[in-house]
C-alpha positions, 0 to 999 in steps of 0.5 A, a space after each residue: 156736696 162738692 167734697 163727697 161728690 169728688 170722692 165719689 167720682 174718684 171712687 167710680 173712676 177707680 172702679 172703672 179702671 179696676 173692672 176694665 183691668 179685670 176684664 182685660 186680664 180675663 180676656 187677653 191675660 188668661 187669668 181667672 177673676 179669682 186670681 186677682 183682687 180687681 173684681 173685689 176692688 171694683 165692687 167695693 169702689 162702686 159701693 164707696 162711691 154710692 155711699 159718698 154721693 148719698 152722704 153728700 146729698 144728706 149733708 146738703 139736705 141737713 144744711 138746707 133744713 137747718 138754715 130754712 128752719 131759722 129763717 136764714 139764707 145760706 149765703 148773704 150778699 154784702 153789696 150789689 154793684 152795677 145793678 140798675 133798675 133794669 132800664 
């Protein structure tokens, strides 16, 4: 989830910058949306970000199902230290 989540956030950031740039050029640069590829980049980045988040969620669910079906934990604790009786 960390890898796909980071790529998804990066993709959303690119989309935000591209969308903001397109709107800025439309309002202050007097350029049409058709003249720049920024709206298309914005939409494609949003779709890529959504797919990355969903792939990360799917990978997390597959890993949890794999370990739970075998009765294993996802991690193992080798030793505990300074864990008294709680008194």
